[in-house]
C-alpha positions as CSV (number, residue, x, y, z in Angstrom):
1,M,-66.5,70.2,-11.0
2,E,-64.7,73.4,-11.8
3,I,-64.3,75.9,-8.9
4,T,-65.7,79.3,-9.8
5,W,-65.0,81.0,-6.5
6,K,-62.1,83.6,-6.5
7,P,-60.9,85.5,-3.4
8,T,-61.9,89.1,-3.3
9,T,-60.7,91.9,-1.2
10,R,-63.7,92.8,0.9
11,N,-63.9,96.4,1.8
12,D,-66.6,97.3,4.4
13,D,-67.6,100.1,2.0
14,V,-68.4,97.7,-0.8
15,S,-71.9,96.5,-0.7
16,R,-72.9,92.9,-1.5
17,S,-74.5,94.0,-4.7
18,K,-71.1,95.2,-6.0
19,L,-69.3,91.9,-5.3
20,P,-68.5,89.8,-8.4
21,D,-70.4,86.6,-9.0
22,S,-67.2,84.7,-8.3
23,A,-67.4,85.8,-4.6
24,F,-70.4,83.6,-4.0
25,A,-70.8,79.9,-3.2
26,F,-73.9,80.0,-5.6
27,P,-72.7,82.4,-8.2
28,N,-75.7,82.2,-10.5
29,E,-78.0,83.1,-7.7
30,R,-75.5,85.3,-5.9
31,K,-76.2,83.4,-2.6
32,E,-73.8,82.9,0.2
33,P,-70.9,85.3,-0.2
34,L,-67.5,83.8,0.7
35,T,-65.6,86.9,1.5
36,D,-64.0,85.9,4.8
37,A,-63.8,83.0,7.3
38,G,-67.0,83.9,9.0
39,H,-68.9,83.9,5.8
40,V,-67.5,80.5,4.9
41,R,-68.7,79.1,8.2
42,S,-72.1,80.7,7.6
43,A,-72.3,79.2,4.1
44,I,-71.6,75.7,5.5
45,A,-74.2,76.1,8.3
46,R,-76.9,77.5,6.0
47,F,-76.1,75.3,3.0
48,G,-79.3,73.2,3.4
49,E,-81.5,76.3,3.7
50,V,-80.6,77.6,0.2
51,S,-83.7,77.0,-2.0
52,G,-84.3,77.1,-5.7
53,V,-81.0,75.5,-6.8
54,T,-80.3,72.3,-8.7
55,E,-78.2,69.4,-7.5
56,S,-75.5,70.5,-9.9
57,E,-75.5,74.0,-8.4
58,R,-75.2,72.5,-4.9
59,A,-72.2,70.4,-6.1
60,Q,-70.7,73.6,-7.6
61,A,-71.3,75.6,-4.4
62,F,-69.8,72.8,-2.3
63,E,-66.6,73.0,-4.3
64,N,-66.5,76.8,-4.0
65,I,-67.0,76.6,-0.2
66,K,-64.2,74.0,0.1
67,A,-61.8,76.3,-1.9
68,A,-62.7,79.3,0.2
69,A,-62.3,77.3,3.4
70,V,-58.8,76.4,2.4
71,Y,-58.0,80.0,1.5
72,Y,-59.3,81.3,4.8
73,G,-57.9,78.5,7.0
74,E,-61.3,76.9,7.8
75,S,-62.0,73.2,7.8
76,V,-64.9,71.5,6.0
77,R,-65.8,68.2,7.7
78,A,-68.4,67.1,5.1
79,A,-67.2,64.8,2.4
80,S,-70.0,65.7,0.0
81,W,-72.6,68.4,-0.3
82,H,-75.2,65.7,0.6
83,D,-73.7,65.8,4.1
84,L,-74.7,69.5,4.5
85,V,-78.3,69.0,3.6
86,G,-80.3,67.8,6.5
């Protein structure tokens, strides 16, 4: 699965609507921004609450979250996206 997430410089003056799609765990839906370590932790915690997405999109989002976690120095204990859906 290809990682679509790319780091972005988050400026508090920039609204979520102006973030590029690549800043989100779920880029097609623009859900769960991954702009800092706190947002990565939030995306992990709320992963199972995201509705209206396919299994393929969940797999993509999990890869994006893992990439952002590495970038921001966070750890992801889950081995698969299935571990985050409860």
